[in-house]
C-alpha positions in Angstrom: 19.5 141.8 89.0 18.4 141.5 92.5 20.9 139.4 94.4 17.7 138.3 96.9 14.2 137.1 96.0 12.7 138.8 99.5 14.5 141.3 102.2 13.7 142.2 105.2 14.1 146.0 106.4 14.5 146.7 109.7 13.4 150.3 110.9 15.3 151.7 114.1 16.2 155.5 114.7 15.4 156.1 111.2 11.8 156.3 110.8 11.3 157.7 107.5 10.4 156.6 103.9 13.4 158.8 101.5 16.8 159.0 102.0 17.1 156.0 103.6 20.2 154.0 103.6 19.4 150.1 104.6 16.0 150.5 102.6 17.7 151.7 99.4 20.0 148.6 99.8 17.3 146.4 100.4 15.2 147.9 97.8 18.1 147.6 95.0 19.1 144.4 96.1 15.7 142.2 96.7 12.6 141.9 94.3 10.4 142.3 97.2 11.0 144.0 100.3 9.4 143.7 103.9 10.0 146.4 105.8 9.2 146.3 110.1 9.4 148.1 113.1 9.7 146.7 116.9 9.0 148.2 119.9 11.8 146.7 122.2 10.7 145.2 125.6 14.5 145.5 126.6 14.5 149.2 126.1 11.2 150.1 126.7 10.6 148.4 130.2 12.7 149.7 131.9 11.8 152.9 131.4 10.3 154.9 134.7 7.5 156.8 133.7 4.4 155.2 132.0 4.3 158.9 130.6 7.0 159.0 128.7 6.8 161.6 125.3 9.7 159.7 123.4 7.7 156.8 123.4 4.4 158.7 122.1 6.9 160.3 119.6 7.7 157.2 118.2 4.3 155.9 118.2 3.0 158.7 116.0 6.2 158.5 114.0 5.6 154.5 113.5 2.1 155.2 112.2 2.7 158.1 109.7 5.6 155.9 108.4 3.5 152.8 108.0 0.7 155.1 106.4 3.5 156.4 104.2 4.4 153.0 103.0 1.4 151.9 101.8 0.8 155.0 99.8 3.9 153.8 98.2 2.4 150.4 97.3 4.2 149.0 100.5 3.5 148.7 104.2 5.3 148.5 107.7 4.8 144.8 109.9 4.7 146.2 113.7 5.7 143.8 116.3 6.1 144.2 120.4 8.6 142.5 122.4 12.3 141.6 122.7 13.8 142.8 119.2 16.5 140.2 119.2 13.8 138.0 119.2 11.5 139.4 116.9 13.8 139.9 113.8 14.8 136.7 113.9 11.5 135.4 114.0 9.9 137.6 111.5 12.6 137.2 108.8 11.6 133.3 109.5 7.9 134.2 109.1 8.8 136.0 105.6 11.3 133.8 104.1 13.8 136.7 104.1 17.2 136.0 102.5 18.8 138.9 103.7 18.1 141.3 106.2 19.3 145.2 105.9 19.4 147.7 109.1 21.0 151.1 109.9 23.9 151.7 112.1 23.3 152.1 116.0 26.6 152.4 118.1 25.0 152.5 121.7 26.6 149.9 123.1 23.4 147.9 124.4 22.4 148.6 120.8 25.4 146.8 119.2 25.5 143.8 121.7 21.7 143.2 120.4 22.8 143.6 116.7 25.5 141.3 116.8 22.9 138.5 118.4 20.2 139.0 116.0 23.4 138.7 113.2 24.5 135.7 114.3 21.0 134.0 114.6 20.1 135.3 111.5 23.4 134.0 110.0 22.7 130.8 111.7 19.2 130.7 109.7 21.4 131.0 106.5 20.0 134.5 106.1 22.7 137.2 105.4 22.7 140.4 107.1 23.6 144.2 105.7 23.8 147.2 107.9 24.6 150.9 106.8 25.9 154.2 108.1 22.8 156.2 108.2 22.7 158.5 111.2 25.4 160.6 110.4 27.6 162.0 108.1 30.8 160.3 109.0 31.2 157.5 111.9 33.7 155.3 113.1 36.9 155.3 111.2 36.1 157.8 109.0 37.6 160.7 110.2 40.8 160.0 111.9 44.3 162.0 113.2 46.8 161.9 110.4 47.9 159.2 113.3 44.8 157.0 112.4 43.4 157.7 115.6 40.4 159.6 116.6 40.4 163.1 117.9 39.6 164.0 121.0 39.6 167.9 120.4 36.5 169.4 118.6 37.9 172.3 116.3 40.8 169.4 114.7 38.0 167.2 114.1 35.8 169.7 112.6 38.1 170.8 110.0 39.4 167.3 109.1 36.0 166.5 108.8 35.2 169.5 106.4 38.4 168.4 104.5 37.0 164.9 104.1 33.7 166.3 103.1 32.5 166.0 98.6 29.1 166.0 97.4 29.3 162.2 98.0 28.2 162.4 101.6 25.5 164.7 101.4 24.0 163.1 98.1 20.5 161.3 99.0 20.1 157.9 98.4 17.4 157.1 95.8 14.6 155.2 97.4 12.5 156.3 95.0 13.6 154.5 92.0 12.9 150.9 92.9 9.4 151.9 95.6 8.0 148.9 93.4 9.7 146.6 95.2 8.0 147.4 98.5 5.8 144.5 99.5 2.2 145.1 100.5 3.0 143.5 104.4 1.5 145.2 107.3 -0.3 144.8 110.5 -1.8 146.4 113.3 0.3 149.3 115.5 -0.2 148.3 119.3 -1.7 150.8 121.5 0.3 153.0 123.8 -1.9 151.4 126.9 -1.3 148.0 125.7 2.6 148.5 125.9 1.9 150.1 129.5 2.1 153.5 128.4 0.0 156.7 128.8 -0.7 159.6 126.5 1.3 162.8 127.6 0.9 166.4 126.8 3.0 166.0 123.7 0.4 167.2 121.0 0.4 170.8 123.0 3.8 171.3 122.6 5.6 173.0 119.6 6.6 169.3 118.4 5.0 167.6 115.8 5.8 164.0 115.3 7.1 162.0 112.3 8.5 163.1 109.0 5.8 165.6 108.0 6.7 166.7 111.4 10.1 167.4 110.7 9.7 168.4 107.4 7.7 171.7 108.7 10.1 172.3 111.4 12.6 172.3 108.7 11.4 174.5 106.4 11.0 176.3 109.5 14.2 176.7 110.6 15.2 177.4 107.0 13.3 180.6 106.8 15.6 182.0 110.4 18.4 180.0 109.7 20.6 183.2 108.8 19.7 184.9 112.5 21.1 181.5 113.8 24.0 182.7 114.9 22.9 185.7 117.0 19.5 184.0 118.2 20.7 180.8 119.3 21.5 181.3 122.7 18.7 183.3 124.1 16.0 180.9 125.7 13.0 183.6 125.1 13.5 183.8 121.4 12.6 181.0 118.7 16.7 180.6 117.7 17.0 176.6 117.8 15.9 174.3 114.8 13.8 172.6 117.2 15.1 169.7 115.3 17.2 167.5 117.7 14.0 165.1 118.6 14.0 164.5 114.9 17.6 164.0 114.0 17.1 161.7 117.1 14.7 159.5 115.5 15.4 160.0 111.9 12.2 161.2 111.3 14.1 163.3 109.2 18.1 162.8 107.0 21.0 164.3 108.2 22.3 164.5 104.8 19.4 166.6 103.8 20.0 168.5 106.7 23.9 169.1 106.6 23.3 169.8 102.8 21.0 172.5 103.4 23.4 174.1 105.8 26.8 173.8 103.9 25.1 174.6 100.5 23.3 177.7 102.3 27.3 179.0 103.0 26.4 182.3 105.3 27.3 182.4 109.2 24.5 181.1 110.3 24.2 178.0 108.3 27.8 177.6 109.2 27.2 177.8 113.0 24.6 175.4 112.5 26.6 172.9 110.5 29.3 173.2 113.1 26.5 172.1 115.5 25.7 169.0 113.4 29.6 168.3 113.5 29.3 168.1 117.2 26.7 165.6 117.3 29.1 163.6 114.3 32.1 164.2 117.3 30.2 162.6 120.1 29.2 159.8 118.0 33.0 159.0 117.1 33.8 159.2 120.6 31.3 157.0 121.5 32.2 154.9 118.7 35.9 154.6 120.1 35.3 154.9 124.0 31.8 152.7 124.7 33.0 153.1 128.2 31.9 157.1 128.7 28.2 155.5 127.8 29.1 153.8 131.3 29.2 156.0 133.6 33.3 156.5 132.8 34.9 159.9 132.6 36.7 160.0 129.1 39.2 161.7 131.2 39.9 158.9 133.4 41.7 161.0 136.3 38.0 162.1 137.0 37.0 158.4 137.1 36.5 158.7 141.0 36.6 162.3 141.4 35.3 162.6 145.3 31.9 164.1 144.1 30.4 165.4 147.7 26.8 164.9 146.9 25.4 166.8 149.4 22.0 165.6 150.7 19.0 167.2 149.3 21.0 169.2 146.5 20.4 166.6 143.5 16.6 166.7 144.5 16.6 170.8 144.9 17.8 170.8 141.0 15.3 168.2 139.7 12.3 169.9 141.3 13.9 173.5 140.6 13.8 174.3 143.9 17.1 175.4 143.8 16.3 179.9 144.4 18.2 180.6 141.0 15.4 181.6 138.7 17.5 180.9 135.3 18.1 177.0 136.8 14.4 176.6 138.1 13.0 177.8 134.6 15.5 175.5 133.0 14.4 172.4 135.0 10.8 173.5 134.5 10.8 173.8 131.0 12.6 170.1 131.1 9.8 168.3 133.6 6.9 170.2 131.7 7.8 169.5 128.2 10.8 167.0 127.9 12.8 169.4 125.8 15.6 172.3 127.1 17.2 174.6 125.2 20.8 174.0 125.1 22.2 176.9 125.9 20.5 175.9 129.4 21.9 172.2 129.3 24.9 173.6 129.9 23.8 176.1 132.6 21.9 173.7 134.3 24.8 171.0 134.0 27.5 172.9 135.0 25.3 174.6 138.4 24.9 171.1 139.3 28.5 169.7 138.9 29.9 172.6 140.0 27.9 174.7 142.4 26.1 171.8 144.1 28.9 169.6 143.6 26.8 166.5 142.3 28.3 163.8 139.8 27.5 164.7 136.8 26.7 161.2 136.4 23.2 162.1 138.5 22.3 164.7 136.1 23.5 162.8 133.1 20.7 159.9 134.2 18.0 162.5 134.7 18.3 163.9 131.4 18.4 160.4 129.9 15.1 160.2 131.7 13.3 163.5 130.4 14.6 164.5 127.2 12.7 163.6 124.3 15.7 163.7 122.0 17.9 161.9 124.6 20.6 160.8 122.4 23.9 158.6 124.6 26.2 160.0 122.4 24.7 163.5 122.9 24.2 163.5 126.2 27.1 161.9 127.7 29.8 164.3 125.5 27.5 167.3 126.7 27.0 166.5 130.6 31.6 165.6 130.5 32.1 169.1 128.9 30.3 170.8 131.7 31.4 168.6 134.3 35.0 169.0 132.3 36.0 165.5 132.9 35.3 164.9 128.9 37.1 165.5 125.5 37.3 168.4 124.4 35.8 169.5 127.7 35.0 172.9 129.5 37.7 174.0 131.4 37.5 173.2 134.9 38.6 176.4 136.2 35.8 178.0 133.7 32.5 177.9 135.8 29.2 179.6 135.2 28.0 182.2 137.2 23.9 181.1 137.3 23.7 185.5 138.0 25.7 186.6 134.8 24.6 184.1 132.2 20.6 184.8 133.3 21.7 188.4 133.0 23.1 188.3 129.6 21.3 185.3 128.0 17.6 186.1 129.5 18.1 189.6 129.7 14.4 191.1 130.4 13.6 187.8 132.0 10.9 186.8 129.7 12.2 183.4 129.9 12.2 182.9 133.6 8.2 184.9 133.8 7.1 182.1 131.1 8.3 179.2 133.6 8.2 181.2 137.0 5.0 182.9 136.9 5.7 183.3 140.3 8.5 185.8 140.0 6.4 187.7 137.4 6.3 190.7 139.2 9.7 191.4 140.1 11.6 194.1 138.5 13.6 193.1 135.4 16.5 194.8 137.8 16.4 192.1 140.4 14.4 189.3 138.3 18.4 187.4 137.8 18.6 187.4 141.9 15.5 187.9 143.4 17.0 187.5 147.2 18.8 190.9 146.6 15.6 192.7 147.5 14.9 194.5 150.3 12.5 192.1 152.6 10.0 194.8 152.6 9.8 194.9 148.8 9.2 191.5 148.6 6.4 191.3 150.9 5.1 194.1 148.7 5.6 192.7 145.6 4.4 189.0 146.8 7.9 187.0 146.1 8.8 186.2 149.8 12.3 184.6 149.5 11.8 181.1 151.5 8.1 181.4 151.1 6.7 181.8 147.6 10.0 181.1 146.1 12.8 179.1 147.5 16.1 181.2 149.1 19.2 180.7 147.3 20.2 176.9 148.0 24.1 177.9 147.9 26.2 180.7 147.5 28.2 180.6 144.1 31.1 182.2 145.2 31.7 179.5 148.1 31.0 176.5 145.6 33.1 177.8 143.0 35.9 178.2 145.5 34.8 174.5 146.4 34.7 173.4 142.7 38.0 174.5 142.1 39.7 173.2 145.3 38.0 169.4 144.4 39.3 169.6 141.0 43.1 171.2 142.0 42.5 167.8 144.4 42.9 165.6 141.3 45.5 166.9 139.3 48.4 167.7 141.7 50.3 169.9 138.8 47.4 172.2 138.5 48.4 176.4 139.0 46.1 178.2 141.1 43.4 179.7 138.5 41.0 181.2 141.7 41.5 184.5 140.0 39.8 183.9 136.8 36.4 185.2 136.1 33.0 183.6 136.5 31.8 183.4 132.2 
C-alpha cells in the first residue's frame, strides 16, 4: 500500500515523464502525486545575457513536459522564484506528506537541496532523493582502496565491470500514472522573467522530449560511423544530444543501454563518452572545489598565467587570426554549441598559445554553451589546460594549424563560419597568412584588413607555455623536442 496520501515531485534537470527515478518512486509510494517545476531566480538572475538559449530551451521543454503530463491525466505546477522557498511553499499548499527529487551534485545545488530538505523536515514533511542523471554516481565506482578514481581508463574498466542490466533498466513510470494529480498552472512568459527569444528555433536543436527522441533516433542510424566521423566538425558525426542529457529530456539509461547492447565499435566509442560524463560527475562529487576555480592538481592552482592584454577578448570575439579557432568561436557565439574536438583545440589555444588562465575560458563557455554542465565543463577545461585529473600532458600542445589540416582538411567548416575566407584556396585555408601579399590582394583576403593577422606565433608561444609549466614542476625533464599533435 502507498506510504503517503500525497507527494510532490520536484523536476529540475530531468524534464521528462518517463524513466524518471523520483517520479517513479513518488508514484509508487503515494496515492496522489503533484508535479512541480521552479524557474529558480537564484540561477536565472545572475545570467549575464537576457538572450540566453538555455533558458529558452528549458522553457520549451517545460511546456512540453506539462502537456505530456496533462495527456496522462496529471499536470505540472510551474513557479518563478527562489526554488528553496517555492518548493517548501508548494509542499504546504498541496499538503504533501513527502517531496521527491533527483540528485544534482553541483555544489550550489547541493546547498540549496540541503536547505530545502531541512525546511521540509522542519514541517514534518518527508524527503526522498535519487540518482537519475548518471549510471553510477558518488561512491558507486571506487578503487580497490575505496578511493575515487582520478584516471579515466581504470575508472572506465571498473565502470564496465560494475555494469549489470539492473543499472540500465528503465523506471516503469507507466505502471502508476493513474496516481498523477491534475494540478497545473500557467507557465511564466520568457519576457516576464526578463529573458528574450533567441535564434534557438533556427538551429537544428529541437527542445523537449520529442526533440531528444528525434535526435536519438537519427543518431542511431549513424552510430556505426561514430568512431570515424566524430572528430570532423564539417561532418554530421556527433549525437547532438548533450543539451538533452544536460536537462534530462532524454534518459541516460536509455542511451547507455542502446550503446551497450549495440556493441559495435561506433557504439562502444560513444559509450566511452557517456562514461567520461559519469567520470567527471564523480570527480565533482568528491572534489567540489574544482567547481570554484581550483585546479584538481593543486600544484597548478597558482600557476602564474601571463594573461596578455587583449588576448582573451580576441579569442572570445574570433579575432585570433587562426581560422579553425575563429570559426569554432563563431560557431559558439552564433549557436551556443561547439563541436567537441573544437572545444579541446580552442581551450588548448587559449591556455597554451595565448597563455590565458583557463578559468576565464571555462567561464565564457559556461555563459555561452546551451549544454553547459558544470562537471563536464570544469573537467574539459582542466584537461585541456593540463591542470586536471587525467589531463592532457602539459608538454603536448595542440598545433592549431595541423589540427585544422587534419580535422577540416578541405576547410568546409572554416568557410561555413568565416565566409570572408571563402575564396582562399584549400592549400592556404588553414594558414592564410602564408599567401603572398599580391595573392592576398587578388583574392580580397588581406591579413590585418579583411581578416586578422595571427595574434601570436604558435612556436614561440609553445616555448613559453612549456617554460610556464616547467616553473611549476622543478623535477620535470626537458620536453621541448616533443612534437605537436
